[in-house]
N, C-alpha and C positions, 0 to 999 in steps of 0.2 A: 893770059900772063907769063911773062919771059923769065926763065928760070937763071938765078944766080948760079956761082961755080959751087957753093956747098948744097945747092938745091939738086944741081945735075949729078953730083956726086952720090946725094942720097938714092935719088930714083934709078942711078945707072947700077947700084951694089947687085952682085949676081946671087950668091948664096951664102949661108951661116949667117952669124948673129950680127947685127948692128945696132948702134945706139944712136940716135939720131936728139942731140941737145937742141931745142928749139926756144928761141927767146920770144917774148911777147910780139905778138903783130909778124912774125917771120915766114908765115905762110905754110904751115904746118899741114893744113888740111890738103893743100895743092901737092905736097909731097908725098902724102899717104897715096892720094888717089891716083896721082902719077906712076908711084912706084908700082902700084897695084895693077894699072894699063900695063906697064914695061914688061912685068912678069908675063902677062899672057902675049902680047906681042913679041918677044923675044922668046917664046915657046919653052919658058923655065916652068911654067905652073899652067894648068887647065883652070878655068875660071872657078870650077865647083871645088877645087882645091884649096880655094884662097880665102881666109878667115880675116875680117876685119874686125876688131872688136873696141869700143867706147863703153862711156860709162852712163851714158843714158840714152833713151828710146830717140829723144829730139835729134840729139848729137849723131845716132847711128842713121837714123832718117837723113839728115842732112849730109853725110856722109856718100851715102848711097846715091842721092840725087844729083850731086857735083860729080861723082863717079860716072853715072850714067849720061850724063851730058857730053862727057868725055868719048865715050866710046858708043852713045845713038843706042842703048838698051842693048846690043847685041850679045854683053857679057852678063845679063842678068844673075847667071848661076852664082855669081860671086856672093858671099855669105857677109853680111853685115849686121852685127847684133852686139849687145850689153852682155857682160859677164853672167848676170842671173839668167839672161835668156838663152844663150847658148849653152850654159851648165844645165837649165831647166832640160833644155830639150834633150839634152845626153841621157838624163836621168829620166825622162819620160819614154825614150827608146828601149832603156833599159828594163824597166819597173812597170810600165804601162800606166804611169802618172797622167791625172787629169787635171785641168785647173783647179778643181774643187779642193783638191790637195794641199794648195796652197794658201795658207794664213795671210789675207790682205793686212795692211798697216792698219786700217781702221778698225778690223775686228781682232786685232793683237791688242791695240790699246783696251780696247773693249774688254778683253779678258784680263789683261792685266790689272785694269781698274778693279773688276771684281775680285781679283786676287788679293790687291791691296785693301781693299775692304775688310775681307775675310782673314786675313792672314797677320794686317797690322792694325785692325780695327780704325783705319784711316778712313775718314770722312772724304767726301768729293770736293772739298774745297783745295786739295792738294793736287792740283793739275801739274804743277811744276815738279812734282815728285813721281808722277806717271810717265812724263816725257824723259826724265833721268833715268828712270829705272829702264825703260824701254831701251835707251842707246847703251846703257852698260851691257845690259842682256846680248846686242850686237856685237858689243867688243870682245867680251868672251867667247863667242862663238867663231869670230873672223879672226881673233888671235890664237884660239886653241887653249884658252887658261882655264883652269879646271874652278869652279865656284868655289871649294875650300882654300884655294889659294890668292883669291881676290878679294880685295877690301872696298868695298863701295864708297864713293862719295856722297850718297843719296841717302843712306840709311847704315845702321849697324851692321857689322859684318853676319851676324846671325840672321836679322830679318831678310838681308837681301840672299842668303844663301836658300832660306826657306821659301821665297817668292820664287826662284830659279827654280826650285825642284818641284814646286807646284807647277808652275808653266811649262816646264817640261813634260811632268805627268799628264798635265792636259791634252798637249800635242801627242803624246803617246797612245794614250787612251781613244783619240779621235782620229788617229792615222793622219795627222797633219805634220807639215814643217811649215816655218816661216821663212822669208826671204834668205836670213842667213844662213839656215838650215842647208838649202839649196848648194851653198860652196862646200860645206862639210861634207854633205852626202856624196856629192861628186868625186871629192877628194878620196874619201872612203872607198869608193867604187872604182876608182883606179888603180888604189893600193891591193885591192882584195881581188880584182877581176883584169889581170895582165892583157887576157884575150880582147877586153871590151874595150881597154886603152890602146893596145895596139891596132884594132879597128879604126877608131878614130885619128890616129896618128897617120893611117894612111890616107883617111878622109881629108885631113887638113894638112898639106905639107908643106904650105907658107903662111905663116901668123902675122899680122900688122897690129899694133897697139898704140892707140891715141891715148895722150894725157896719162901717161906711164906712170908719173910722179903719184897720181892718185890711186896706185893698185895697194891693195893690203898684202899681207905674209900669205893668206890662205890662197887668194886670187894669184899670186905670183906662183906657189908650189903647184897648183892644177895647172897653170900655163906651161910651166917647165917640163912638166910629165908631157902633156899634149904635142909640145914642140919637139921632144927628144925621138929619134936620135939624131935626125938630119939640123935639128937646132936653126932653122929657118926663122929665126924670129927678129922682126923688126919693130923696135920701140920708138918710139917718138915722145918727148916731153921736156920738161921744163922744172928740175929741183926746187929752182926760185921760186915755183909758183905751186908748191905742194902746202896745201892748207886744211886738209883733211884728216888730221890727226886724229880728231874725235871719233873718225868714221874707221881707225885703223890704218890710214895712210901715212905713210913716211919716208921722208926723202932718202932715208939709208938704204931703202930696198933698191931704190934706182942708182943709188952710188955703188951699189954692191954688184950691179950687173958686170962691169969689167971684168970683175974677180970671178964672178961665176961663169963667165965666158971669156976666159983670157983672149981668144982668136977675135972676138968681134972687134968691127971697124967702129970707127967714132967719127961724126960729123958734127959740126956746130952751126946752127943757122943764127948769124949773126947780125943779119940784116933787119931792122925794125920797119916794117912799111906803114905801120899805124900811126906812131907817135911822131912829134915834132922833135928836134934836137934837143931843147931844153928841157923835155920830159924824161927823154933818154938817158941825157946825163945826171940828171937830178935821181932818178929812180936808179941807176946804177950807182951813185954814192952809197944809197942808202942801203942795198942789199949786200954791197962790199963788205958792209960790218958783219955779215953773217959767216962763221967760220968752217961750218960742213956744209961746202957746196963745190959744184965743179965750177973752175973758173973761168968767166967768159968776157970777153970785150965785145958788146954790142956797139953797134953804130945805127944812126937814125938815116935813111934814106931822104926823109924830108928835110928842108932847111930848118935852122935853130928854130924861128917862130917865136911866139909871145914866151916871156917868161913866165916859170912857175910862179904864181904869187900866194906869199903867205901873208895872211891877215890875222891881225889879233882883235878881238872886241871885248869890251867890258864884260859883259855878261850874256846869257844864252839868246836874251830878249833882244838886244841890238844886233847880235848875229843873224838870229833869224828875220828881223826887219831889214837888214841890208842884203840878206840872201833873196828876198823877194824882190826888191828893188833890182839887184844884177839879174833875177830871172825875167823880169820885164823888160829889162835893157836887151838882153840877149834876143828875146824876141823882138824887139823892136829893130835890133841889127840884122835880122834876116834868120836868126836860129829858129828851127821848127822843136815844139815842145818836146816831141819824141828824140832829140839831139841833144837833150840835156838830161844828166845823172848826177843824183844827191844820194852819197854813200856816206853809211853809218858802220861801226865797229858791231854794234848791235841794234836789233829793232826796236828795243825800248828808246834807243835815243831817238829817233824816227818821229816818235809821237807829235812832238810839238811842232815840227816842221810839217807833218802832215795837218794839223790845225790850222797852220798859217796858210797852206794851199788852199783849204777849205774856205777860210776866211775870204781869201782874193780870188775865189773862183778859177782857180788857176788848175788845169786837168793833170791828174796824176794816176801812174800805175804802180803798184807794187810787186816787188819781185819775191817778197816773202808774206807769209800770212801775218798780218801786224796782230799781235794779241791785245785784246782790247784791255789796259791795265785797269779800267773802271771796274771790270768783272773779277779781278784778281779778290781773292779771299780778304785781305787787307783793305781794298778799295770796299767791298761790302760791309766790312766793321765800320770803316769811316762813314759810308752814306747811312747805316742805320742808326750811328750815332745823330747824324745832323737831322735826320727825318724826325727822330724823338725831339731833338732840341728846338726844331721848328715847330713843335706841337702835334707831332704824328702820334699815334698811341696803338700802332698794329703789333700784335702780338710776335708776330715773326721777327720784325726787327729787333724788339726786345729779346726775344731769346738767342738773336744774333750776338749781340753784346753785353748780356747781362753780367757774365762771369769772366770779360775782359776788359781789365784785370778781374780777377777771382774775388767775388763778393758773397760765395758761397750762396746763391739764391738758389731755391729749388724750382723743377719746372713745375712742381705739384703747386706752386703759388700760382701759377698763371692756368687760371681755370676759362677764361674770357677770351673771345677773339680781340679784344680791345683792352689795353693795358691800363688800370686806373690805380695811382698811388695809394690812395686810401685802402683800395681793397688789401693792397701789398703789406699796409702797416697793421688791418687788423690781422691777415693771415700770421705776422710774426710779433703780436702783442705781448707775447709773452719771452720775447727775446729783444730785448732794449739794444742789443748791438747790434743785430740785423736791423734793426728801425735805423739806427743812426747810419748804416751803410746806404740804406735806401735813402736816407734825408742828402745825404753827400751825393748820390747819384742824380736825383733831382735835382739839388743845387747847382752841380754841375752842367747839366742839361739846359737850365734856365739860364746860366753865364753863357754858354756857346749859342744860345737861339738868339742872342743878342749882338752877336759878333759876325764879322764877315767870315766867310768860310776858311781862309788863309788864317786868320786868328784864332779861330774856332778848331782849327786842327792843331794849332801849337799848343791851344790850352789842353786838346784832349791827349798829345804827346807827353805833356811834361807835368801838369797839373793833376789830371785824371789818373795818369800812371799807364797809358797805352804802351809807351815805349819801352817800359820797364817790363811790360807784359809779353812783348815783343823778343826781349833778351832772353828771359824766361823759356819761351816757347822755343827759342833757336837752340840753346842749351839741352833741351829735353830732347829736341827731334834730331839733335848734330846736325843742325844747319850753321850757316855763317850768317850771323844776325846784322853786318853789314848789307846782304843781298835783300831783307826784308827793311832796313832803313831805305835802301835806294827805292825801295815801292812807294815807302811813305813819304820821301822827299819828292817824288815824282808826282803824287797825287796832291802836295800841297802846292807845288809850283804851277801846277794846271790852275789851280782858283788864286791866285795871286791877284789877277787883274778883274776879279767876279767881287761884286759890292754885296751881294746878297746869296744866301745858302741855294735860293730857288735860281738864281742866275747860274750858279755853278751847276744845279742839276739839268737847266736846259742845254747848257753845252754839252755835258756829257750826252744827253740824249740826241742831239745833233750829230755828234762824232760817232756814236753807237750805229745811228743809221746811214751814216756813210761808209762806215766800215763794213756794214752788212753789204751795201751795193757791193762795195769791193768784193767782197766772197762771193756773191752770185755770179759776177762774171768773170770768165776766164779771162788769162793774161793775155791780151791782145797787142798786136803792134799797132805802133801808131796813135797810143791811147793816151798821151800824155807824157809828163815828166817822170822819168824812172826813180823812184824812192827803194833802196835796196841796201842792203847790207853787204859787205866786203865779201862775204863767202859766195853769195848768190849772182854777182856779176860777173865771176871768172867765165871768160870766153866771150863776152860781150863788149863792144867799144860805143864810146860816145863823142859828138864834137867837144861837148864842154862837160866838165867832170869837176864837182864840188865835193870835197871830203870835209865834213864836219866834225866838230868837237875833237880835234887833235891835240887833247890833252893828256897828260899821264892819268892813268886810271881807266881811259876810254881806249886810248891808243899808244901802246899797248895797254891791252886791259889787265884791270886790277888784279885778276886772278891767276896772270902768268908771272910765276914765281921762280921758274928754272930758266936757265941757259937755253934749252930746248923749247920752252915756251916761248921766252923773248924772240928767240929765231923764227919761229913759226909767225908770231905776231908781226914781226918785220917782213916776212914774206906775203903776209894777208894786205899789208899796207903798200906793198909793192905792187901787188895784182891790182889794188884800185887805181895807182898811180896811173899805170900803163894801161889803162881803159880809154885813157884821153886823145882823140885824134886832133885836135886844135889846142884847147885852152884847159889848162887844170889850176884849181884853186883850192888850198888848205887854209882852212879857218880853225881858230882855237880862241879861247875864252879866258879872261883872267879871273872870272870869278863864277863857280858853279853851285846852285843851292845857297845863296850868300855866303859860300866858303870860297878861301884862295884856291886858285886852281894854277897848275902847273903846265907850261908847254911841255909836250912832248918830245921825247928824247930824241924821236925819228926825225923830229924837223931841225932840230941842231945837227944830226948826221946829215941832213941833204945840204946843210948850209956850210959844211966845213971848209968846203974848198972856194964857193962862191956865194956870196950874198944873196939873199933873196928878194926879189922885187917889192918894193913898199910901194903901198897905195893908198890914197887919201880916203879915208871914210867919208860915208855922207856926212859926217858930222863934221868934217874937216880936220879931225884929229886923225895925227898917222901913228903907227904901230910904235 
């Protein structure tokens, strides 16, 4: 690859700090590897004194492989690694740590699950709580926040502090640390032992960092200490692609770099070699609406290409039907399945597409572990109700739903593995009011059993009172009831085309089996159409990109309430758009869950200066 002028300037940098603003598809990996080689060939640094840092093991491995292709492995002493890997190596050298001292992610969740049950007396059905607590603990450690100064969005402040303290106590008693502790301990080591810090400063005289926009405050603090006093710090990134704020990454850190290093040189890699001109223009119009960013004028190396398509559909079913047709046409015209990506804001939205791909036997691969919505505790409630409505009598099903909503039925009334209402009536023979509750439940189950599953769920929500139960539950647990309603909406929509309850159960079984197959196989190349969230597709590229459900509430996500939130949502959409090497399709619907849906404000921003392409839909109707 021949370097353009901006790339040449970056690779030829001699000493001191340098900020390289690298737009999407601008060849940043080539710049980092060639810059590394240049340092060695010019005699500025020995291979062993160069440190190249990335955020994932895969990225570090790829960077090293590309570098070794340039120098035929004679400079293998260059260190390529992740932040956690490099910092753990420093701690291991200082303290003699072993891998057994590091708490793995699965073990961390196991411990937190036990603590949640013990401290909060919470049942295992709260898997979403576990994920949220785990993430928030990471935020505290990475941003140096004391638990008494943090207000959790997962549970009450008191409950969170108690969980955090119990978790830290477990780590201390077992002489262990988690991945977030690695960063903190390394920072503390350098503060307390300047002699050790000086040794590593002499070791690594030149530091290069990829994807700098993803750095958090603690990582940056350690790197600044490590790079001093020479400050040969070469950072490459794009503030417009900073999308990991939930992990502590903030574009403000990158934007602060010129102030932290006022003598730093700055260069912008402004040529996009990946996307056609139409995609570069549309994505640039979008991201220009963010106020807090480095100003860039990107240009495409490729010609304009096909227009960016913005297509509207009456509802999600017509959108999915059209999508299957479009994928089949893509393949007919020569596109391989692995050249196609279907992108969503959250992995919840991808479920209906995954079911469609299964129906039409289109191979696919998921970059995210797609949670099985049918295993959510609300789904378990609904399924238990419908099994009982279909004539089932299993005690476990009755236990699941008997007090949802609360009917004050005692577990002591359930003595047999199979439930008989006559036995229950006898148990409460002296409590007429309880018998009336049982009669109502029996009648409701009978009504639901005669309905299609969609109607049965509607009856459950509004006539039985399950929706009111969720509202009360959300208030008690300090949750957003809308999130619970969203799960219920998705379940109900999944059953819309099923004529019988058994047909819905069969659909669930097929879907669950397919997901299990996906979990068993590692993500591999050339395995089919990629189904991914916008978060997980960063750094990748595809010939054909479809971004689905581009509606207000989805993109930007409904929880994005502040200006800072909205700017991150816009960056996320920008990342998705700039994955496209040939064609980009943006789809939205006029209705979702039988309610009116609004077009995303981001689509309006894209169209400000230039109308989007309109395309007749298979039905013959235009947007």
